[in-house]
C-alpha positions as CSV (number, residue, x, y, z in Angstrom):
1,M,-20.3,-11.1,5.3
2,P,-22.9,-11.4,2.5
3,D,-21.4,-8.9,0.2
4,E,-17.8,-10.2,0.4
5,P,-16.4,-10.5,-3.1
6,I,-15.2,-13.9,-4.3
7,T,-13.7,-14.9,-7.5
8,T,-15.5,-16.4,-10.4
9,I,-13.5,-19.0,-12.2
10,A,-15.4,-18.1,-15.4
11,N,-12.9,-15.2,-15.7
12,A,-9.9,-17.4,-15.4
13,E,-7.6,-17.4,-18.4
14,P,-7.0,-20.5,-20.4
15,H,-3.9,-22.6,-20.1
16,H,-2.3,-20.9,-23.1
17,E,-2.8,-17.3,-21.9
18,K,-0.5,-14.5,-23.0
19,E,2.0,-13.0,-20.7
20,A,0.4,-10.8,-18.0
21,A,1.3,-7.2,-17.2
22,A,4.1,-6.6,-14.7
23,Y,1.6,-5.6,-12.0
24,P,-1.7,-7.4,-12.2
25,A,-4.8,-5.9,-10.7
26,G,-5.1,-9.0,-8.5
27,P,-7.5,-11.9,-8.4
28,R,-10.8,-11.6,-10.1
29,H,-13.9,-11.2,-7.9
30,H,-17.6,-11.9,-8.2
31,V,-20.2,-11.4,-5.5
32,V,-22.3,-14.5,-4.6
33,S,-25.3,-14.6,-2.3
34,P,-24.7,-15.9,1.2
35,D,-26.6,-19.1,0.8
36,N,-24.4,-20.2,-2.1
37,Q,-21.1,-19.6,-0.2
38,S,-18.8,-22.5,0.7
39,P,-15.3,-22.3,2.2
40,L,-13.6,-22.9,-1.1
41,L,-15.5,-20.2,-2.9
42,T,-15.1,-17.5,-0.3
43,N,-11.5,-16.7,-1.1
44,A,-9.8,-15.1,-4.2
45,W,-8.5,-17.1,-7.1
46,Y,-5.6,-16.3,-9.5
47,S,-5.3,-17.4,-13.1
48,T,-1.9,-18.8,-14.2
49,S,-0.9,-15.4,-15.8
50,D,-2.0,-13.4,-12.8
51,L,-0.1,-15.6,-10.3
52,A,3.0,-15.7,-12.6
53,A,3.1,-11.9,-12.6
54,C,2.6,-11.8,-8.8
55,L,5.4,-14.2,-8.2
56,G,7.7,-12.6,-10.8
57,V,8.0,-15.8,-12.9
58,D,6.9,-16.7,-16.4
59,A,3.6,-18.5,-16.8
60,S,5.5,-21.4,-18.4
61,T,7.2,-21.9,-15.1
62,L,3.9,-22.5,-13.4
63,R,2.8,-24.9,-16.2
64,R,6.1,-26.8,-15.8
65,W,5.7,-27.1,-12.0
66,R,2.1,-28.4,-12.5
67,T,3.2,-31.1,-15.0
68,A,6.3,-32.2,-13.1
69,Q,6.2,-35.7,-11.5
70,P,5.5,-35.2,-8.7
71,P,3.8,-31.8,-9.2
72,Q,5.6,-28.8,-7.7
73,G,4.7,-25.2,-6.9
74,P,1.5,-24.0,-5.2
75,P,-1.6,-26.2,-5.1
76,F,-3.9,-25.6,-8.1
77,V,-7.3,-26.6,-9.4
78,A,-7.7,-27.8,-12.9
79,I,-11.2,-26.6,-13.9
80,S,-10.8,-28.1,-17.3
81,E,-7.9,-29.2,-19.6
82,R,-7.2,-25.5,-20.4
83,V,-8.3,-23.6,-17.3
84,V,-6.3,-23.8,-14.1
85,V,-6.7,-21.5,-11.1
86,Y,-4.9,-21.0,-7.8
87,S,-6.5,-20.2,-4.5
88,A,-4.9,-17.1,-2.9
89,L,-5.0,-18.8,0.5
90,D,-3.1,-21.9,-0.9
91,V,-0.5,-19.6,-2.5
92,E,0.1,-17.7,0.7
93,E,0.4,-21.0,2.7
94,W,2.8,-22.3,0.0
95,L,4.9,-19.2,0.2
96,R,5.0,-19.3,4.0
97,R,6.3,-22.9,3.9
98,R,9.1,-21.9,1.5
99,R,10.1,-18.8,3.6
100,T,13.6,-18.9,5.0
101,V,14.4,-16.8,8.1
102,P,18.1,-16.5,8.6
103,A,19.2,-17.3,12.1
104,K,20.9,-14.6,14.2
105,E,24.5,-15.0,15.1
106,L,25.2,-16.7,18.4
107,N,26.7,-13.5,20.0
108,G,23.6,-11.5,19.1
109,R,25.1,-9.5,16.2
């Protein structure tokens, strides 16, 4: 899959980004040649504001989760002091772990 898009973290928003639109366009992508691909770089990445909009929470909530002791929320990568990104795969896995499926009643109703 040489032309598969991946995200460039250069487009990630800084830690103090403004609130995102209600429906973000999704993670940012950049095409990289096949010889430069590694497993971490082959998936999409979200900025703090993009992920906050996707989850329906404020960006400050994600920042609070990251700085909690111990850290909470989905796994993240701190590129620098001001740039943090979230792997789309990590976010999906985190959401699946938090998912609650109500049990059916014993009599099948």
